[in-house]
N, C-alpha and C positions, 0 to 999 in steps of 0.2 A: 219495540219494534222488531220484528225477525225478518232478516235481509238473505234473498237468494244470490249467492255469487253463480252465475253461469259458465260453462266451459271454465272450470276453477284451475284444472291442469296443476302444475307445479308453482301456481302462483301464492305459495302458503303467506307470504308476506302481506298480502293483500288480506289474507282471510283474518291476518292478526290486526291489521289496521283498522279494519270494521268491527272486531272486536271490543278492542280500545275505545272505538267512538262510539260504540252501544253501551260501555259501561259508564259513561259519561253523560247518555241521555236515559237513565233508568232500565239498562239491560236490554235484553233481547238475545236471539239465537243468530248465528251465521250458517246457514244452509248451503251445501255446494252441490252442484250436478256436473257431471261429467261421463261422457261415452269409454271411459277407463275407470277402473275404480282404485288400482296402484299407482296414485300418485299423491305427492306431499301435500298439496291444497286438498285433497278430498280428505286424508286424516287430519288435516291442521281443522275443518270445520267442527260445529258440535254437532251436525248430522251430514250426512252425505248419501247422495243417491245415484246410482248409474242410471243413465237415461238413453234413449237412442240416438243413432248419429244425429248430427245437425239436420242433414240431408232427408231422415226418414220423416215420411207423411205425420206420424205421430208424436214428432220431436215437440211441438208447441202443445198439445195435448197433455204431452206430460209434465209438462214444465206448469202448467195451468192446475194440475191434478195437484201437484207436489205443492204447490203455493196456497191452494185453498187447504190442505191437509195440514199444512205448517202454520198457517197463518201469517203467510208472507205479506209486507207492506211495500217491500221494494226489492227491485232485481236489477244487479248491475252486470254486466256482461264481460269478460275478460277476453274475448277472441274475436278478432274481425269477422271472421266468416261467421260467427252468429249473429253478426247485428243486423244483416240485413232481413233475417227470419222475424228477430225480435220486431223492428221496427215497422213490419208489415202487419204484424200481430197485435200492436201496442194498444190497438181500441178493445181488443178482446181481453186483455188484461186489466184493462181499466174499468170496463165493466165490472170486475170482482173487487175494484178498490183498491189494486197494485198498480205500483207505478213502475213503468220500465224506464231507468236512464238511460236512454237510446235516442238520435238524434232521427230528421224525418228520412225517409228512404231517398229521398233525392242526395241530402249530405251525406248518408252512407254510401251510396254508390260511388259519389263522386271520390270520398275518402279510398277506398277500396278498389277501384279500378285507377291503376296510376297514369293511365294514359289521360283519362278524364282528369285526373288530379292537373296534370300538366297543363292541358287546354284550359282547365278552370282559372288555373293561376295566370296564364297569358291573357286569359281575357279581362280579369282584375288587375292588370298591370303590376303583378307580384312577380320579381325576377325568380326563374326557375332554369335549371338545366334542359339544354334544348333535348327532348323526347321523340322518339321513332316506334312505330310499330308497323313498318313496313322494311323488309329487309332490303329490297332493291332501292328504295329511296335512299336508305344507308349509304349503300356501294356508290349511287350516281354522285351523292354531296361528298363523299371522299376522294373520289375521281375528280371531282370539280373544287377541290380543296376549299370546299363550304364548311368540313368536318374534319377533325384528325385525331388520332390514336393519343392517348387510350380511351377506351370505351367502356360502360358498364352494359352489362348483359343480365336480364333479371325478367321474371315472370311478370305478367300485366297485374293478375291477381297474387296474392299471397302474403306472407309477414316473415319477418326477420330475416335469415339470411339463405331461405329455401331458393337454391340456383343462382344465387347472385355472381356474377365473375367479373374479372376485369382483363378486356381484350387489349394486348399491346399492339397487335399486327393484324394483318387481313385473316391468316390463317388459324389463329387464336379465334376471333370475331366467327368465322364459318363454324368451327368446331364449339365453341360455347353456345352458338344460336340454336344448332339441331342439340345439342345435348341438354339445353333448357327445354325444349319443345317434348323431348324425350321424357324427361322428367314429370314434367305437367301431364303427359299423356297418362303416366304410369302412376300418378299421387291423387288427392284427394282434390287437387285443382279441377282436374278434368271435369269434374261434375259443377262447378261453379262457374266454369270459364263460359261468359256470355258469347265471345265472339271465335271465330275459327281458329283452329291450333295456329295457321299462318300469322295471325294478328294477335296471338296471347303471349309472345315474348318481346319486351321492350329494350330498345337499344339507346343509351344514354348518354350524353357529352358527361365527360370528366372535367369537373371543377375542383382544384387544387385549393388547399388551406386547411384552415381549422373548422372542425364540425362544434355545432352548438345544437342543444335541445330546448323546447319550448313546451311548458304544458300550460295551457292556454282554459281557463276554469269559465264557463257559462253558465247562469242561471236556469231555472226549468222553464222559464221563455225565451232561452236562446241568446238572453243579453249578458255582455261581458260583465264578469265580477272581479277577476284577476288573473296575473299570470305570473310563471316563475320563468327564469331563463338560466340556462345552465351551460358552461363549457365541458364539451367531453373530453376527459381526460383518458380514455382507454377504452376498445371495444373488443368485443367478442361474439363470435359467430353472428354478426348482425344486430348484436343488442347490446347498448349501454352498459359498461363493465364498470365506469369508474366516472365521477363528474366534480365541478365544482360549482354552486350555485354565485351568480353573478347579477352586478346591474350596469346593464347595458341600455340607454336611452333608444338607439334606433332599434335593439331586439324588441322592447317595450312597445314602443310604436308599432312595430310589425306585429305584435301579440295583439292588439287592440282593431289594426286592419284585418287581420285575419277572422277575429271573432265576428267582426260588424259584417264581411262578406260571406262568410262559411254560414254562420248563425246556427253553430252545434249545439247542443245540449250536453251538459257536465264536460268531463276532460276532453281535451284535443291535444294530441301528441304529435309536434311538429318536429320534422328534423331539417336544419339550415346549415347551409355550406357559406363559410367567409372567404372571398380569395384575397383578402387584404385590402379590398376597397369597396365590394358590395356583399348583399347578405341575399343567397339564394335559397327558395324553400325547395326542399327535396322531396317529402312526404308529407301528408296529413293522415293521422291514425285517429279515428273517432271513440278512443278509450283508453283505459290507463294503459300507459306504455311501458316497455322495460325501464326507461328512465324516471319513472314516477318516483320510485323510494329515494331519489336524490333530491326532490323536492319536498317529500314528506319528512324527512329528515331534517330539513330545513324550516320546518316550520307550515308546510301546504297541507293541512289535515283538510284534503276535499272528502276524504269519508264523511268526515262529521260534518263539514258545509252539507252535503248531500240528506243526512239524516235531519239536517234541522229544517232544508228547504222543505222536503216529502212532509214535515210535520207541519210545515206552515209557521216555523220560527224566526226571527230576527237575526241573521246571520251578520258577524263581524269579518272585516276581513283581518286573516291572522299576521301578525308580525313574521316576515320571512328576515333568517340569519344568512345574510350576504356573507360570501366565504365560507359556506359550510363545504367541508371536502367531503365525500364518499367513494367507498369502493364496495364492489359486492363480493360476497364469499360464497364457497359451497362448502356447505354443513351436512354430513351424514346422519339420517336419524333413526332409530330403531321404533317400529309400530308393532302395534297390536293387533 
């Protein structure tokens, strides 16, 4: 089987995970695509192709052309913004016998639009921090003592730490709000924001306490298969930099509840906050997140599971080594 990883970027470790999984299943190539050539992920792949930007009208056509040329059987995206385009074109790929590991357009929309995430979680009676996309309402609630500082300010769409700030008072809130608006206007997010600029910035309640991450894996029919729970030990630029795999019954139950209500396909990366009493779901990311390596190193070989499922093979739930503690490292490489 040959696999295509779209928007591979710097995720060279994901390339290696899929290479190892293919070795265990008769071999195959990992092909990478990206709009920029000079990334570690592109160099890690067996073959790599520079493609148009995601928003280009020829983007999907280029992926189909590459997939047919390289006999691709499965496509996995590593970038949030790629997902709605792949989901919309999923049937086009299926007509060529290519399985795209992507959830429905509705699920992708809920996950990528963080305000829709908030409303969805509320509807499902899943605790989540109070979130606003209306600046005037935030000011009103602050004046009426229904909300208090600190507050987080971040883009409604986006990933990682792009424009995420912690406001301690009204002056900082105003400054960060308009600063994030400016960042959105001058970035790729301006092409992806479905709402007006005034509604493109979120203001979110601060929940103090420990941070946790969930990797919730569903099968190709969007049915729960397994989950891995991790306590975050370190963060850098909005991404998990260190974690320990744990066994926590309430988090396991939460994982199954999210799986059943969201009905995603493949991995769902979930950020959770614990204030000492309750767990609050912060974000849903319908892809392999930055914290996935910590699950993988504990035995969660999701790339292998995907290969087995696409091949129609029977999959066994892998044994997870509870207590596995891992840290990320920055390693420079020489390229040819």
